[in-house]
C-alpha positions as CSV (number, residue, x, y, z in Angstrom):
1,M,192.9,45.3,151.5
2,K,189.6,46.1,153.4
3,L,190.5,48.4,156.2
4,L,187.8,49.7,159.0
5,I,188.5,53.1,161.1
6,L,186.6,53.6,164.2
7,S,186.5,57.2,164.7
8,P,184.8,59.3,167.1
9,S,183.8,61.7,164.6
10,L,184.3,62.5,160.8
11,P,187.2,64.9,160.1
12,L,185.4,67.2,157.9
13,P,185.4,70.1,158.4
14,P,189.0,70.1,159.4
15,T,188.5,72.1,162.5
16,D,191.2,71.3,164.7
17,G,194.7,69.3,164.7
18,G,193.2,65.6,165.1
19,K,191.0,66.1,162.5
20,I,193.3,67.6,159.8
21,R,195.4,64.5,160.8
22,V,192.8,61.9,160.4
23,L,191.6,63.4,157.1
24,N,194.8,63.8,155.5
25,L,196.1,60.0,156.6
26,L,192.4,58.5,155.6
27,R,192.5,60.2,152.3
28,R,196.2,58.8,151.5
29,A,194.8,55.2,152.9
30,A,191.9,55.5,150.3
31,D,194.6,55.7,147.6
32,E,195.8,52.2,148.4
33,F,193.0,50.4,150.4
34,D,189.5,50.0,150.6
35,V,188.6,52.2,153.4
36,T,185.6,52.2,155.7
37,I,185.1,54.7,158.5
38,L,182.3,54.6,161.3
39,A,181.9,57.9,163.2
40,L,179.4,59.6,165.3
41,Q,177.5,62.3,163.9
42,T,178.7,65.1,165.9
43,E,178.2,68.1,163.5
44,P,175.1,69.4,161.9
45,T,177.2,69.3,158.7
46,D,178.0,65.7,158.6
47,D,175.7,64.6,156.2
48,D,177.6,66.9,153.5
49,A,180.9,65.6,155.3
50,A,180.1,62.1,154.6
51,A,179.2,63.0,150.8
52,A,182.2,64.8,150.2
53,L,184.5,61.6,152.0
54,R,182.4,59.1,149.7
55,G,183.6,61.5,146.7
56,D,186.8,60.5,147.7
57,G,186.2,56.9,147.3
58,I,185.9,56.1,151.1
59,S,182.9,54.2,152.5
60,V,181.1,55.9,155.4
61,T,178.9,54.9,158.0
62,L,177.3,57.4,160.3
63,V,175.9,57.2,163.6
64,P,173.2,59.5,163.5
65,R,172.6,61.9,167.0
66,S,170.0,64.2,167.7
67,P,171.3,66.8,168.2
68,A,174.2,66.6,166.4
69,R,176.7,67.1,168.7
70,V,179.9,65.8,170.9
71,P,178.6,63.2,173.6
72,R,178.2,65.1,177.0
73,L,179.1,63.3,180.3
74,S,175.9,62.2,181.2
75,P,175.3,60.6,184.7
76,R,175.4,56.9,183.0
77,A,178.9,57.6,181.1
78,I,180.0,58.7,184.4
79,V,178.7,55.3,186.5
80,G,180.5,53.3,183.3
81,A,183.6,55.2,183.8
82,L,183.9,54.4,187.2
83,S,182.9,50.8,187.2
84,R,185.2,50.3,184.2
85,D,188.1,52.4,185.1
86,V,187.7,54.5,182.0
87,P,188.6,57.8,181.7
88,L,185.6,60.2,181.9
89,A,186.9,61.9,178.5
90,A,186.5,58.6,176.9
91,A,183.6,57.1,178.6
92,K,181.2,59.3,176.7
93,Y,182.1,57.8,173.6
94,Y,180.7,54.2,174.2
95,L,177.1,54.4,172.7
96,K,175.2,51.3,172.1
97,A,174.0,52.9,168.7
98,Y,177.8,52.7,167.8
99,D,178.0,49.5,169.0
100,R,175.0,48.1,166.9
101,A,176.3,50.1,163.7
102,L,179.7,48.3,164.3
103,T,177.9,44.7,164.7
104,E,176.4,45.4,161.4
105,L,179.6,46.4,159.8
106,L,181.5,43.2,161.1
107,E,178.5,41.1,160.2
108,A,178.6,42.4,156.8
109,T,182.0,42.8,155.9
110,P,185.5,40.5,156.3
111,F,187.7,43.3,157.1
112,D,191.6,42.4,157.2
113,L,192.8,45.5,159.6
114,V,190.6,47.6,161.9
115,H,192.0,51.0,162.9
116,F,191.0,52.5,166.3
117,E,191.5,56.2,166.5
118,M,192.9,57.2,170.0
119,I,192.5,55.1,173.1
120,H,188.6,56.5,173.4
121,M,187.7,54.0,170.8
122,A,189.3,51.1,172.2
123,Q,186.2,50.2,174.6
124,Y,184.9,48.7,171.1
125,L,187.4,46.4,171.0
126,P,185.6,43.3,172.6
127,T,182.9,43.8,170.2
128,V,185.2,43.5,167.4
129,R,186.9,40.2,168.3
130,R,183.4,38.6,168.7
131,F,183.2,38.8,164.7
132,T,187.1,38.8,163.7
133,N,190.6,38.1,164.5
134,A,191.8,40.9,162.1
135,P,194.9,42.8,163.4
136,T,194.3,45.9,165.0
137,L,195.8,49.0,165.3
138,L,195.8,51.9,167.9
139,S,195.9,55.4,166.4
140,T,197.1,57.9,168.9
141,Q,197.3,61.5,168.5
142,N,199.0,62.0,172.3
143,V,199.3,60.1,175.2
144,D,197.0,61.1,176.9
145,S,198.1,60.3,180.5
146,D,201.1,62.7,179.5
147,V,198.6,65.6,178.8
148,W,196.5,65.3,181.9
149,R,199.4,64.9,184.3
150,R,200.9,68.3,182.8
151,A,197.7,69.9,182.6
152,T,197.3,69.1,186.8
153,E,200.5,71.4,187.4
154,H,198.8,74.5,185.7
155,Q,195.5,74.5,187.9
156,P,194.5,77.0,189.9
157,T,193.1,75.0,192.9
158,R,194.2,71.9,194.8
159,L,190.6,70.3,194.0
160,R,191.1,70.7,190.3
161,R,194.7,69.4,190.3
162,A,193.4,66.5,192.2
163,A,190.6,66.0,189.7
164,F,193.1,66.3,186.8
165,G,195.8,63.7,188.6
166,W,193.1,61.6,189.3
167,Q,192.4,61.4,185.6
168,A,195.8,61.4,184.6
169,S,196.1,58.2,186.4
170,V,193.0,56.6,185.0
171,F,194.1,57.3,181.7
172,E,197.8,55.7,182.2
173,R,195.7,52.6,183.7
174,A,193.7,52.5,180.2
175,E,197.1,53.1,178.3
176,R,198.8,50.1,180.0
177,R,195.7,47.9,180.1
178,E,194.3,48.5,176.7
179,G,197.6,48.8,174.5
180,P,198.8,45.3,174.7
181,K,195.8,43.9,173.1
182,F,196.7,45.8,170.0
183,D,198.4,44.2,167.2
184,G,200.5,47.7,166.7
185,V,200.1,51.2,168.0
186,T,201.2,54.8,166.1
187,A,202.4,58.1,167.9
188,A,202.7,61.5,166.5
189,S,206.1,62.1,167.6
190,D,209.2,60.3,168.5
191,R,208.7,61.5,172.0
192,D,205.3,60.1,172.6
193,A,206.2,56.8,171.0
194,E,209.3,56.2,173.3
195,M,206.4,56.7,176.3
196,Y,204.1,54.1,174.9
197,R,207.0,51.7,174.3
198,T,207.7,52.4,178.3
199,L,204.1,52.0,178.9
200,I,203.4,48.8,176.7
201,P,206.7,46.8,176.2
202,G,206.8,44.6,173.4
203,V,204.1,46.3,171.3
204,P,205.1,47.3,167.6
205,V,205.0,51.4,167.9
206,E,205.9,53.4,164.7
207,T,206.2,57.1,164.6
208,V,203.8,58.7,162.0
209,D,204.2,62.6,162.3
210,N,201.7,65.2,161.7
211,G,202.3,67.3,158.6
212,V,201.3,70.0,156.4
213,D,199.4,70.6,153.2
214,L,202.2,72.3,151.0
215,S,200.0,73.2,148.8
216,G,197.7,74.8,150.6
217,Y,199.6,76.5,153.3
218,T,201.7,78.7,151.2
219,P,203.5,82.2,151.7
220,R,201.5,85.1,151.4
221,P,203.6,87.8,152.1
222,D,201.9,90.9,150.8
223,D,199.0,89.9,153.4
224,E,201.2,90.6,156.4
225,E,200.3,93.4,158.7
226,P,202.2,95.3,161.2
227,A,202.5,94.5,165.0
228,T,199.8,91.7,164.6
229,F,200.2,88.3,166.6
230,V,198.1,84.8,165.8
231,Y,197.6,81.8,167.5
232,T,195.0,79.3,166.1
233,G,193.6,76.5,167.6
234,S,190.5,74.4,168.8
235,Y,189.8,75.7,172.4
236,D,187.5,72.7,173.7
237,W,191.2,71.2,173.8
238,L,192.4,72.4,177.0
239,P,196.1,73.0,176.1
240,N,194.9,75.2,173.5
241,A,192.5,77.4,176.0
242,D,195.3,77.3,178.5
243,A,197.7,78.7,175.9
244,V,195.5,81.6,175.0
245,A,194.9,82.3,178.5
246,Y,198.1,82.5,179.9
247,F,199.3,84.7,177.1
248,C,196.4,87.1,177.6
249,R,197.3,87.2,181.0
250,E,201.3,87.2,181.6
251,V,202.4,88.2,177.9
252,W,200.1,90.7,175.8
253,R,200.3,93.4,178.6
254,R,204.4,93.1,178.0
255,I,204.1,93.4,174.1
256,R,201.4,96.2,174.3
257,E,203.9,98.0,176.6
258,Q,206.4,98.2,173.5
259,L,204.1,98.3,170.8
260,P,200.9,100.0,171.8
261,A,199.0,99.6,168.5
262,A,199.8,95.8,168.6
263,R,197.0,93.5,168.0
264,F,196.4,89.6,168.8
265,F,193.7,87.2,167.1
266,A,192.8,83.9,168.7
267,V,191.4,82.3,165.9
268,G,189.3,79.1,166.1
269,K,186.0,77.4,167.4
270,A,185.0,76.8,171.0
271,P,186.6,79.5,172.7
272,T,186.3,79.6,176.9
273,D,184.1,82.0,178.9
274,E,187.7,83.5,179.9
275,M,188.7,83.8,176.5
276,Q,185.6,85.8,175.3
277,A,185.9,88.1,178.7
278,W,189.4,89.4,176.7
279,H,187.8,89.9,173.4
280,G,187.5,93.6,172.2
281,H,190.1,94.7,174.8
282,D,193.7,95.7,174.5
283,G,193.8,95.0,170.9
284,I,192.5,91.3,171.3
285,T,190.2,90.0,169.0
286,V,188.6,86.0,169.8
287,T,187.2,85.2,166.5
288,G,185.5,81.8,167.2
289,R,184.9,79.5,164.4
290,V,186.1,81.0,161.0
291,P,186.0,79.0,157.4
292,E,189.4,79.1,156.9
293,V,192.7,79.9,159.3
294,H,194.8,80.5,156.3
295,P,193.9,84.5,155.8
296,Y,194.6,85.1,159.7
297,I,198.0,83.2,159.7
298,A,198.6,85.4,156.2
299,R,198.2,88.6,158.4
300,A,200.3,87.6,161.4
301,S,204.1,89.7,161.6
302,V,204.6,87.1,164.2
303,Y,202.5,83.4,164.9
304,V,203.0,82.7,168.5
305,V,202.9,79.6,170.4
306,P,202.7,79.7,173.9
307,L,201.8,76.4,175.0
308,R,202.4,75.0,178.5
309,I,200.6,71.6,178.2
310,G,200.7,69.4,175.4
311,G,201.7,66.0,173.4
312,G,202.4,65.0,169.8
313,T,203.4,67.2,167.3
314,R,201.8,70.5,166.6
315,L,200.2,71.0,163.3
316,K,199.6,74.7,164.0
317,I,203.7,75.2,163.8
318,L,203.9,73.3,160.6
319,E,200.8,75.2,159.0
320,A,202.8,78.6,160.1
321,M,206.1,77.2,158.6
322,G,204.3,76.6,155.5
323,M,203.1,80.1,155.3
324,G,206.6,81.2,156.0
325,K,205.8,82.7,159.2
326,A,208.2,83.9,161.9
327,I,207.4,82.0,165.0
328,V,207.9,82.2,168.9
329,S,207.1,79.2,170.5
330,S,207.5,77.6,174.1
331,S,209.8,74.5,174.6
332,V,206.5,72.6,174.9
333,G,205.2,73.9,171.6
334,C,207.5,72.8,169.8
335,E,209.1,69.8,171.7
336,A,208.4,66.8,169.3
337,L,209.3,68.7,166.0
338,D,212.4,68.3,164.2
339,V,213.5,72.1,164.1
340,E,216.4,74.2,164.8
341,R,216.1,76.8,167.5
342,G,217.3,80.2,166.1
343,R,217.1,78.6,162.3
344,D,213.5,77.5,161.9
345,L,211.7,79.3,164.7
346,C,212.2,81.4,168.2
347,I,211.6,79.5,171.6
348,A,210.9,81.4,174.6
349,D,209.1,80.1,178.2
350,D,209.6,82.8,180.7
351,P,207.0,85.4,179.9
352,A,208.9,88.3,179.9
353,D,211.2,86.6,177.2
354,F,208.4,85.5,175.2
355,A,207.1,89.0,175.1
356,A,210.6,90.4,174.3
357,T,211.6,88.0,171.4
358,A,207.9,88.6,169.8
359,V,208.7,92.6,169.9
360,A,211.6,92.0,168.3
361,L,210.6,89.8,165.5
362,A,207.8,91.9,164.8
363,T,210.3,95.2,164.6
364,D,213.0,93.1,162.1
365,D,211.6,92.7,159.0
366,A,214.7,91.1,157.6
367,R,214.4,88.9,160.9
368,R,211.3,87.4,160.1
369,R,211.5,86.9,156.4
370,E,214.9,84.7,157.5
371,L,213.0,82.7,159.8
372,G,209.9,82.5,157.4
373,I,212.2,80.9,154.5
374,A,213.9,78.7,156.6
375,G,210.5,77.0,158.1
376,R,209.0,76.9,154.7
377,R,212.2,75.1,153.6
378,R,212.2,72.7,156.6
379,V,208.4,71.3,156.2
380,E,209.2,70.9,152.6
381,E,211.9,68.7,153.5
382,R,210.5,66.5,156.5
383,Y,206.3,67.4,156.8
384,G,204.7,66.8,153.8
385,W,201.9,64.8,154.1
386,E,202.2,62.6,150.8
387,A,205.3,61.0,152.5
388,I,203.9,60.7,156.0
389,G,200.9,58.8,154.6
390,A,203.3,56.6,153.0
391,R,204.5,55.6,156.0
392,M,201.1,55.2,157.8
393,N,200.2,53.0,154.9
394,A,203.3,51.0,154.9
395,F,202.6,50.0,158.7
396,Y,199.2,48.9,157.5
397,R,200.8,46.5,155.2
398,L,202.8,45.4,157.8
399,L,200.1,44.7,160.6
400,A,198.0,43.0,157.8
401,G,200.7,40.9,156.4
402,A,201.4,39.5,159.9
403,E,198.1,38.3,160.1
404,S,198.4,35.9,157.0
405,A,202.1,35.0,157.5
């Protein structure tokens, strides 16, 4: 089966949850199918990334950009978004160069299935339909309208709340309008899947969870450091930036009152100006992009997930569980995971409760070990990429087979 994947970027290096998900599912698809990925050049290292993917047996078409970066929201993109009722975050990904490259691929190859990575890429469905009636799949990482609606609640001014609420509505209209045009949809959690079934009744929706590389994320108990708290993420994703800002403002001082030598590491690319202002103060380190997150997770005595906004399932929690870490999460942070409160991780939402729970774990070696062992066991049972990739591949086969029936 020939599978074409339309993606806004290449998933290497896997610097955020979305790329980790795409990379693992892509490699498992390539084990069974003839896979081509079309992506924008968004990183200076993308030529090397393309070569690595080709080494995995994946055909890569890279749409060059100079400079190599994520498209910016230009005046033309804003006009296009307003005229087509497309979310601003999606409109910037509609580029003539990508459309030309897609056209060339479709003219040259009869694909059996076309996979669109996120609602952002649905803008290219009319081009696909000019050349083929092959089944199409919309692969989602979140319900974007839900993420924006939740973000609206945490904006500091009336104007920002109005702007975020407007974009939440635009995303919902796009989801309702574009979703029914696809033969199937995948969601990253059962919660998201239920929301999509409400938004687009009648369209098959399959849950394909996020997972963890069980061989790469393994416990390193000898690397743990006392009173060390860690959060990992890509901070160009609003929920991650909000989580760190909230933790530093509302939770961290409470922890330091009880553990004066405590340290907090906010690990990952694209830290915001507000985050960088915290760096170097009161035991806070903002690392920026790092080659690997494993060493930082390994150092944590407690891994914290103070998310207030979100969707899908949080890869960061699965990675920390894979490394046998004691975790304190908000309810939002772990809402879509098949885990048990108190057995696999701890849950706290109020800033005082979050701080108290984190301190209690940091000072209780036996309890940390207990949670770490249970968490590792849970991801081994439920969240390995091999089983998750097999589920995605089965859905591919189902959709492709429906065309020939």
